[in-house]
GUVOPA-511597 format. One line per field, with one value per atom (N, C-alpha, C, O): residue number from 1; residue in three letters; atom name; x, y, z. Coordinates in Angstrom, 2 decimals. Layout:
pos	NUM|...
code	ala|...
site	CA|...
u	X|...
v	Y|...
w	Z|...
! end
This chain:
pos	1|1|1|1|2|2|2|2|3|3|3|3|4|4|4|4|5|5|5|5|6|6|6|6|7|7|7|7|8|8|8|8|9|9|9|9|10|10|10|10|11|11|11|11|12|12|12|12|13|13|13|13|14|14|14|14|15|15|15|15|16|16|16|16|17|17|17|17|18|18|18|18|19|19|19|19|20|20|20|20|21|21|21|21|22|22|22|22|23|23|23|23|24|24|24|24|25|25|25|25|26|26|26|26|27|27|27|27|28|28|28|28|29|29|29|29|30|30|30|30|31|31|31|31|32|32|32|32|33|33|33|33|34|34|34|34|35|35|35|35|36|36|36|36|37|37|37|37|38|38|38|38|39|39|39|39|40|40|40|40|41|41|41|41|42|42|42|42|43|43|43|43|44|44|44|44|45|45|45|45|46|46|46|46|47|47|47|47|48|48|48|48|49|49|49|49|50|50|50|50|51|51|51|51|52|52|52|52|53|53|53|53|54|54|54|54|55|55|55|55|56|56|56|56|57|57|57|57|58|58|58|58|59|59|59|59|60|60|60|60|61|61|61|61|62|62|62|62|63|63|63|63|64|64|64|64|65|65|65|65|66|66|66|66|67|67|67|67|68|68|68|68|69|69|69|69|70|70|70|70|71|71|71|71|72|72|72|72|73|73|73|73|74|74|74|74|75|75|75|75|76|76|76|76|77|77|77|77|78|78|78|78|79|79|79|79|80|80|80|80|81|81|81|81|82|82|82|82|83|83|83|83|84|84|84|84|85|85|85|85|86|86|86|86|87|87|87|87|88|88|88|88|89|89|89|89|90|90|90|90|91|91|91|91|92|92|92|92|93|93|93|93|94|94|94|94|95|95|95|95|96|96|96|96|97|97|97|97|98|98|98|98|99|99|99|99|100|100|100|100|101|101|101|101|102|102|102|102|103|103|103|103|104|104|104|104|105|105|105|105|106|106|106|106|107|107|107|107|108|108|108|108|109|109|109|109|110|110|110|110|111|111|111|111|112|112|112|112|113|113|113|113|114|114|114|114|115|115|115|115|116|116|116|116|117|117|117|117|118|118|118|118|119|119|119|119|120|120|120|120
code	met|met|met|met|thr|thr|thr|thr|glu|glu|glu|glu|ser|ser|ser|ser|thr|thr|thr|thr|asn|asn|asn|asn|ala|ala|ala|ala|ser|ser|ser|ser|thr|thr|thr|thr|ala|ala|ala|ala|glu|glu|glu|glu|gln|gln|gln|gln|arg|arg|arg|arg|arg|arg|arg|arg|val|val|val|val|pro|pro|pro|pro|arg|arg|arg|arg|leu|leu|leu|leu|arg|arg|arg|arg|thr|thr|thr|thr|leu|leu|leu|leu|leu|leu|leu|leu|gly|gly|gly|gly|gly|gly|gly|gly|ile|ile|ile|ile|val|val|val|val|gln|gln|gln|gln|phe|phe|phe|phe|asp|asp|asp|asp|asp|asp|asp|asp|his|his|his|his|met|met|met|met|ser|ser|ser|ser|thr|thr|thr|thr|met|met|met|met|asp|asp|asp|asp|cys|cys|cys|cys|thr|thr|thr|thr|ile|ile|ile|ile|arg|arg|arg|arg|ser|ser|ser|ser|leu|leu|leu|leu|ser|ser|ser|ser|ala|ala|ala|ala|tyr|tyr|tyr|tyr|gly|gly|gly|gly|ala|ala|ala|ala|arg|arg|arg|arg|val|val|val|val|glu|glu|glu|glu|leu|leu|leu|leu|ala|ala|ala|ala|glu|glu|glu|glu|ala|ala|ala|ala|phe|phe|phe|phe|arg|arg|arg|arg|leu|leu|leu|leu|pro|pro|pro|pro|asp|asp|asp|asp|ala|ala|ala|ala|phe|phe|phe|phe|asp|asp|asp|asp|leu|leu|leu|leu|ala|ala|ala|ala|ile|ile|ile|ile|pro|pro|pro|pro|his|his|his|his|his|his|his|his|asp|asp|asp|asp|gln|gln|gln|gln|val|val|val|val|his|his|his|his|arg|arg|arg|arg|ala|ala|ala|ala|glu|glu|glu|glu|val|val|val|val|ile|ile|ile|ile|trp|trp|trp|trp|arg|arg|arg|arg|arg|arg|arg|arg|gly|gly|gly|gly|glu|glu|glu|glu|arg|arg|arg|arg|ala|ala|ala|ala|gly|gly|gly|gly|leu|leu|leu|leu|ala|ala|ala|ala|leu|leu|leu|leu|thr|thr|thr|thr|asp|asp|asp|asp|leu|leu|leu|leu|lys|lys|lys|lys|pro|pro|pro|pro|arg|arg|arg|arg|glu|glu|glu|glu|ala|ala|ala|ala|pro|pro|pro|pro|val|val|val|val|his|his|his|his|arg|arg|arg|arg|his|his|his|his|met|met|met|met|thr|thr|thr|thr|pro|pro|pro|pro|arg|arg|arg|arg|gln|gln|gln|gln|leu|leu|leu|leu|arg|arg|arg|arg|arg|arg|arg|arg|ala|ala|ala|ala|his|his|his|his|gln|gln|gln|gln|lys|lys|lys|lys|glu|glu|glu|glu|met|met|met|met|ala|ala|ala|ala|asp|asp|asp|asp|ala|ala|ala|ala|leu|leu|leu|leu|tyr|tyr|tyr|tyr
site	N|CA|C|O|N|CA|C|O|N|CA|C|O|N|CA|C|O|N|CA|C|O|N|CA|C|O|N|CA|C|O|N|CA|C|O|N|CA|C|O|N|CA|C|O|N|CA|C|O|N|CA|C|O|N|CA|C|O|N|CA|C|O|N|CA|C|O|N|CA|C|O|N|CA|C|O|N|CA|C|O|N|CA|C|O|N|CA|C|O|N|CA|C|O|N|CA|C|O|N|CA|C|O|N|CA|C|O|N|CA|C|O|N|CA|C|O|N|CA|C|O|N|CA|C|O|N|CA|C|O|N|CA|C|O|N|CA|C|O|N|CA|C|O|N|CA|C|O|N|CA|C|O|N|CA|C|O|N|CA|C|O|N|CA|C|O|N|CA|C|O|N|CA|C|O|N|CA|C|O|N|CA|C|O|N|CA|C|O|N|CA|C|O|N|CA|C|O|N|CA|C|O|N|CA|C|O|N|CA|C|O|N|CA|C|O|N|CA|C|O|N|CA|C|O|N|CA|C|O|N|CA|C|O|N|CA|C|O|N|CA|C|O|N|CA|C|O|N|CA|C|O|N|CA|C|O|N|CA|C|O|N|CA|C|O|N|CA|C|O|N|CA|C|O|N|CA|C|O|N|CA|C|O|N|CA|C|O|N|CA|C|O|N|CA|C|O|N|CA|C|O|N|CA|C|O|N|CA|C|O|N|CA|C|O|N|CA|C|O|N|CA|C|O|N|CA|C|O|N|CA|C|O|N|CA|C|O|N|CA|C|O|N|CA|C|O|N|CA|C|O|N|CA|C|O|N|CA|C|O|N|CA|C|O|N|CA|C|O|N|CA|C|O|N|CA|C|O|N|CA|C|O|N|CA|C|O|N|CA|C|O|N|CA|C|O|N|CA|C|O|N|CA|C|O|N|CA|C|O|N|CA|C|O|N|CA|C|O|N|CA|C|O|N|CA|C|O|N|CA|C|O|N|CA|C|O|N|CA|C|O|N|CA|C|O|N|CA|C|O|N|CA|C|O|N|CA|C|O|N|CA|C|O|N|CA|C|O|N|CA|C|O|N|CA|C|O|N|CA|C|O|N|CA|C|O|N|CA|C|O|N|CA|C|O|N|CA|C|O|N|CA|C|O|N|CA|C|O|N|CA|C|O|N|CA|C|O|N|CA|C|O|N|CA|C|O|N|CA|C|O|N|CA|C|O|N|CA|C|O
u	73.76|73.96|74.33|73.73|75.31|75.77|74.94|74.18|75.10|74.36|74.74|73.89|76.05|76.48|75.91|75.61|75.76|75.17|73.71|73.23|72.98|71.57|71.46|70.57|72.35|72.32|72.57|71.90|73.54|73.84|72.69|72.41|72.02|70.87|69.75|69.12|69.50|68.45|68.76|67.84|70.04|70.41|70.20|70.00|70.22|70.04|68.58|68.29|67.67|66.25|65.79|66.27|64.83|64.28|63.40|63.40|62.65|61.80|61.94|62.19|61.80|61.93|60.78|59.66|61.07|60.01|59.47|60.21|58.17|57.53|57.23|56.83|57.44|57.17|55.67|54.86|55.33|53.93|53.76|54.74|52.53|52.18|50.91|49.82|51.09|49.97|50.03|51.10|48.87|48.81|48.93|48.37|49.66|49.83|49.65|49.72|49.44|49.29|50.20|50.07|51.11|51.98|51.20|50.73|51.07|50.31|51.20|51.84|51.25|52.03|51.37|50.34|51.96|51.35|49.93|48.98|49.80|48.50|47.50|46.32|48.00|47.21|46.65|45.75|47.16|46.74|47.47|46.97|48.62|49.40|49.51|49.76|49.32|49.41|50.16|50.23|50.73|51.41|51.05|51.09|50.70|50.45|51.77|52.73|51.82|53.02|52.62|51.46|53.59|53.41|54.30|55.49|53.73|54.49|54.97|54.17|56.29|56.88|57.30|57.38|57.58|57.85|57.41|57.40|57.04|56.43|56.70|56.65|56.97|57.03|56.37|55.87|56.35|55.76|56.58|56.07|57.84|58.72|59.22|59.85|58.98|59.52|58.84|58.04|59.19|58.61|59.56|60.41|59.41|60.09|59.00|58.12|59.05|58.03|58.65|59.84|57.81|58.20|57.22|56.01|57.75|56.92|57.71|58.94|57.00|57.63|58.70|59.71|58.52|59.46|59.86|59.50|60.59|60.99|61.82|61.79|62.55|63.37|62.52|63.04|61.22|60.35|59.71|59.03|59.93|59.36|59.92|61.12|59.06|59.59|60.27|60.06|61.08|61.80|60.86|61.18|59.71|58.72|57.33|57.07|56.44|55.09|54.23|54.72|52.96|52.06|51.94|51.81|51.99|51.83|50.52|50.39|49.55|48.26|48.32|48.80|47.81|47.72|46.25|45.79|45.49|44.04|43.67|42.68|44.41|44.08|44.10|43.33|44.97|45.05|44.26|44.18|43.68|42.96|43.86|43.46|45.09|46.07|46.73|46.84|47.17|48.00|49.16|48.95|50.38|51.58|52.38|52.39|53.04|54.01|55.27|55.72|55.86|57.02|58.14|57.89|59.37|60.56|61.39|61.56|61.91|62.73|64.11|64.76|64.56|65.88|66.85|68.01|66.39|67.22|66.34|65.14|66.96|66.29|67.23|68.42|66.70|67.47|66.54|65.65|66.72|65.87|64.41|64.03|63.60|62.16|61.79|60.61|62.79|62.52|62.96|63.84|62.33|62.70|62.46|61.48|63.35|63.20|62.68|63.19|61.68|61.03|61.10|61.06|61.22|61.03|59.65|59.30|58.86|57.54|57.71|58.00|57.53|57.90|56.74|56.95|55.52|54.39|54.16|53.31|54.89|54.72|55.73|56.90|55.26|56.16|57.05|56.56|58.35|59.23|58.82|58.48|58.86|58.58|59.48|60.10|59.55|60.39|59.87|58.72|60.71|60.30|60.43|61.39|59.48|59.60|60.74|61.07|61.33|62.40|61.79|60.93|62.23|61.66|62.61|62.41|63.63|64.56|63.90|63.13|64.23|63.77|62.25|61.68|61.61|60.17|59.89|60.64|58.82|58.41|57.82|57.45|57.74|57.11|55.69|55.28|54.94|53.59|53.60|52.79|54.54|54.65|55.07|54.58|55.98|56.39|55.21|55.04|54.39|53.22|52.27|51.76|52.03|51.12|51.67|50.94|52.98|53.61|53.50|53.23|53.72|53.61|52.18|51.98|51.19|49.80|49.46|48.74|49.98|49.73|50.40|49.80|51.63|52.31|51.54|51.41|51.05|50.30|48.99|48.59|48.32|47.08|47.36|46.60|48.44|48.81|49.15|48.90|49.71|50.10|48.89|49.01|47.73|46.52|46.00|45.28|46.36|45.78|46.78|46.44
v	30.97|30.31|31.38|32.45|31.09|32.06|32.00|31.06|33.02|33.07|31.92|31.35|31.56|30.46|29.13|28.26|28.96|27.74|27.66|26.60|28.78|28.80|28.46|27.71|29.01|28.76|27.29|26.71|26.67|25.27|24.37|23.36|24.71|23.93|24.04|23.03|25.24|25.44|24.69|24.17|24.61|23.92|22.42|21.75|21.87|20.43|20.02|18.84|20.95|20.63|20.40|21.04|19.47|19.18|20.32|20.66|20.91|22.07|23.07|22.67|24.35|25.34|25.24|24.90|25.55|25.61|27.02|28.00|27.12|28.41|28.71|27.82|29.95|30.36|30.28|30.68|29.75|29.60|29.98|30.17|30.07|30.23|29.41|29.95|28.08|27.16|26.40|26.09|26.11|25.25|23.80|23.40|23.02|21.60|20.77|21.29|19.49|18.57|17.37|16.67|17.14|15.96|14.83|14.97|13.71|12.57|11.34|11.00|10.65|9.43|8.49|8.83|7.32|6.27|5.97|6.01|5.65|5.34|6.48|6.24|7.71|8.95|9.14|9.96|8.39|8.55|9.72|10.28|10.10|11.22|12.29|11.98|13.55|14.65|15.82|15.97|16.63|17.87|18.92|18.63|20.10|21.19|21.78|21.83|22.24|22.87|23.97|24.07|24.78|25.80|25.42|25.21|25.34|25.01|26.32|27.13|26.53|27.79|27.79|28.85|26.63|26.52|25.13|24.18|25.04|23.80|23.64|24.60|22.41|22.04|20.69|20.13|20.16|18.84|17.74|16.64|18.03|17.00|17.27|16.39|18.44|18.74|19.91|20.62|20.10|21.19|21.56|20.77|22.80|23.24|23.61|24.41|23.01|23.25|23.84|23.67|24.53|25.04|24.49|24.49|24.04|23.58|23.69|23.71|23.77|24.05|23.03|23.40|21.79|20.75|19.88|18.71|20.46|19.73|18.49|17.51|18.54|17.39|16.17|15.05|16.36|15.24|14.59|13.57|15.16|14.57|13.17|12.96|12.22|10.92|11.06|12.05|10.09|10.17|10.14|10.72|9.49|9.43|9.56|9.06|10.25|10.50|10.99|11.16|11.20|11.79|13.28|13.68|14.10|15.54|15.92|15.84|16.34|16.78|18.28|19.04|18.69|20.10|20.37|20.25|20.74|20.92|21.93|21.72|23.01|24.04|23.48|23.92|22.51|21.87|20.57|19.93|20.17|18.91|17.75|16.90|17.74|16.73|16.13|16.77|14.89|14.24|13.60|12.84|13.90|13.36|12.55|12.85|11.53|10.81|11.66|12.10|11.90|12.78|12.09|11.30|12.40|11.94|13.15|14.07|13.17|14.29|14.18|13.13|15.27|15.34|16.07|15.66|17.13|17.89|18.53|18.72|18.86|19.55|20.62|20.37|21.82|22.91|23.71|24.41|23.61|24.35|23.97|22.82|24.96|24.74|24.45|24.42|24.25|24.00|22.60|22.00|22.11|20.80|20.83|21.41|20.19|20.02|18.63|17.65|18.53|17.26|16.89|17.76|15.62|15.08|14.47|13.65|14.85|14.26|13.05|13.18|11.87|10.63|9.93|8.92|10.42|9.72|10.11|9.51|11.08|11.52|10.82|10.69|10.36|9.68|10.71|11.74|10.44|11.38|11.48|10.49|12.69|12.90|14.00|14.72|14.13|15.18|16.53|16.89|17.26|18.56|19.63|19.63|20.54|21.64|22.56|22.67|23.20|24.15|25.47|26.01|26.00|27.22|28.41|29.41|28.32|29.43|30.59|30.40|31.78|33.01|33.17|33.78|32.63|32.78|33.91|34.11|34.62|35.66|34.98|33.81|35.70|35.11|34.61|33.57|35.34|34.91|33.59|32.71|33.47|32.24|31.08|29.96|31.34|30.30|29.82|28.62|30.77|30.39|29.53|28.53|29.93|29.15|27.76|26.77|27.68|26.38|25.50|24.30|26.10|25.34|24.85|23.69|25.71|25.30|24.15|23.23|24.21|23.13|21.83|20.76|21.93|20.73|20.11|18.89|20.93|20.41|19.77|18.72|20.39|19.83|18.52|17.56|18.47|17.24|16.12|14.95|16.47|15.46|14.74|13.61|15.37|14.75|13.65|12.75|13.71|12.78|11.84|11.00
w	-44.31|-45.58|-46.61|-46.65|-47.40|-48.37|-49.64|-49.86|-50.46|-51.72|-52.62|-53.30|-52.65|-53.51|-53.02|-53.84|-51.69|-51.17|-51.58|-51.98|-51.48|-51.92|-53.39|-53.78|-54.21|-55.65|-55.95|-56.80|-55.26|-55.54|-55.10|-55.76|-53.99|-53.56|-54.58|-54.92|-55.07|-56.06|-57.34|-57.99|-57.73|-58.95|-58.84|-59.85|-57.61|-57.41|-57.50|-57.69|-57.38|-57.42|-58.85|-59.78|-59.01|-60.33|-60.81|-62.00|-59.91|-60.22|-59.09|-57.95|-59.37|-58.30|-57.32|-57.69|-56.07|-55.07|-55.03|-55.16|-54.84|-54.73|-53.27|-52.52|-52.89|-51.52|-51.25|-52.08|-50.09|-49.71|-48.25|-47.52|-47.83|-46.43|-46.21|-46.02|-46.26|-46.16|-44.84|-44.34|-44.30|-43.14|-43.57|-44.59|-42.81|-43.11|-41.85|-40.74|-42.05|-40.92|-41.16|-42.17|-40.24|-40.26|-39.59|-38.46|-40.31|-39.79|-39.77|-40.76|-38.61|-38.52|-37.52|-36.95|-37.31|-36.48|-36.95|-36.16|-38.24|-38.85|-38.63|-38.37|-38.72|-38.58|-37.18|-36.98|-36.20|-34.81|-34.15|-33.17|-34.67|-34.15|-35.23|-36.39|-34.84|-35.79|-35.18|-33.96|-36.06|-35.67|-36.72|-37.92|-36.28|-37.23|-37.68|-36.91|-38.91|-39.44|-40.42|-40.83|-40.78|-41.81|-42.98|-42.80|-44.16|-45.36|-45.96|-46.43|-45.95|-46.38|-47.84|-48.46|-48.41|-49.84|-50.28|-49.50|-51.57|-52.06|-53.54|-54.30|-53.94|-55.36|-55.49|-54.51|-56.68|-56.89|-56.22|-56.02|-55.88|-55.35|-53.93|-53.35|-53.37|-52.06|-51.39|-51.99|-50.12|-49.34|-48.23|-47.81|-47.76|-46.54|-45.56|-45.87|-44.37|-43.37|-42.11|-41.85|-41.35|-40.04|-39.02|-39.24|-37.90|-36.80|-35.52|-35.53|-34.42|-33.13|-32.76|-32.16|-33.09|-32.68|-33.87|-33.93|-34.79|-36.00|-35.66|-36.39|-34.56|-34.18|-33.85|-33.85|-33.57|-33.23|-34.45|-34.33|-35.62|-36.83|-37.06|-36.93|-37.40|-37.81|-39.16|-39.87|-39.54|-40.81|-42.01|-43.05|-41.89|-42.97|-42.37|-41.27|-43.08|-42.59|-43.74|-44.86|-43.47|-44.46|-44.15|-43.00|-45.20|-45.07|-45.75|-46.97|-44.94|-45.47|-45.71|-44.88|-46.88|-47.24|-47.51|-48.64|-46.46|-46.63|-47.70|-48.41|-47.84|-48.83|-50.26|-51.11|-50.51|-51.83|-51.88|-52.93|-50.75|-50.65|-51.09|-51.88|-50.54|-50.92|-49.67|-48.63|-49.82|-48.81|-49.56|-50.51|-49.13|-49.77|-48.77|-47.58|-49.25|-48.44|-48.44|-49.50|-47.27|-47.16|-46.38|-45.46|-46.77|-46.06|-45.69|-46.50|-44.47|-44.01|-44.65|-44.58|-45.27|-45.89|-44.97|-44.85|-44.32|-43.39|-42.31|-42.51|-41.17|-40.07|-39.55|-39.36|-39.32|-38.72|-37.84|-38.33|-36.53|-35.60|-35.78|-35.60|-36.13|-36.30|-37.75|-38.09|-38.61|-40.04|-40.44|-39.82|-41.49|-42.05|-43.55|-44.02|-44.30|-45.73|-46.01|-45.46|-46.86|-47.13|-48.61|-49.48|-48.87|-50.22|-50.25|-49.39|-51.23|-51.40|-52.30|-53.49|-51.73|-52.43|-53.11|-53.79|-52.94|-53.55|-55.00|-55.67|-55.49|-56.87|-57.76|-57.41|-58.90|-59.83|-60.52|-60.98|-60.59|-61.29|-62.76|-63.39|-63.27|-64.68|-65.17|-64.38|-66.45|-67.02|-66.55|-66.82|-65.85|-65.31|-66.39|-67.16|-66.44|-67.40|-67.00|-65.82|-67.97|-67.70|-67.28|-67.98|-66.12|-65.58|-65.68|-64.99|-66.51|-66.63|-67.36|-68.29|-66.91|-67.56|-67.53|-68.43|-66.52|-66.39|-65.39|-64.44|-65.62|-64.68|-63.44|-63.50|-62.32|-61.13|-61.41|-60.89|-62.23|-62.56|-63.35|-63.09|-64.30|-65.07|-64.18|-64.33|-63.23|-62.28|-61.45|-61.25|-60.96|-60.16|-60.97|-60.47|-62.21|-63.06|-63.35|-63.34|-63.61|-63.86|-62.62|-62.72|-61.45|-60.20|-59.99|-59.62|-60.23|-60.08|-61.02|-60.64|-62.24|-63.20|-62.73|-62.83|-62.22|-61.73|-60.57|-60.51|-59.66|-58.52|-58.99|-58.48|-59.96|-60.50|-61.22|-61.08|-62.00|-62.71|-61.74|-62.04|-60.59|-59.61|-59.03|-58.55|-59.07|-58.56|-59.47|-59.02|-60.74|-61.71|-62.26|-63.09
! end
């Protein structure tokens, strides 16, 4: 993927995704079936996950993030090898704060606030 492709993808997002290394659990079939995954980036509206068999992901499922004590409804947007891009659909769209010219620390704090706000 080229730098311009990465830039255009980032411009399409409502809020920037922050890099993470969180354990996640894909839950489907009324939570009777599960798959472990690693959440590599996360925002209030989407995530990028890695798992051994991304091609086996259903189109929609619940994504549990135990570290955040959260469960989100997720839809697969794209799949490439062991990676998949997800839209988190259980959150109501709201006016996203502008994150231009923010330091990495400010971005992390803004992301933490967005995730906390999403719970309430």
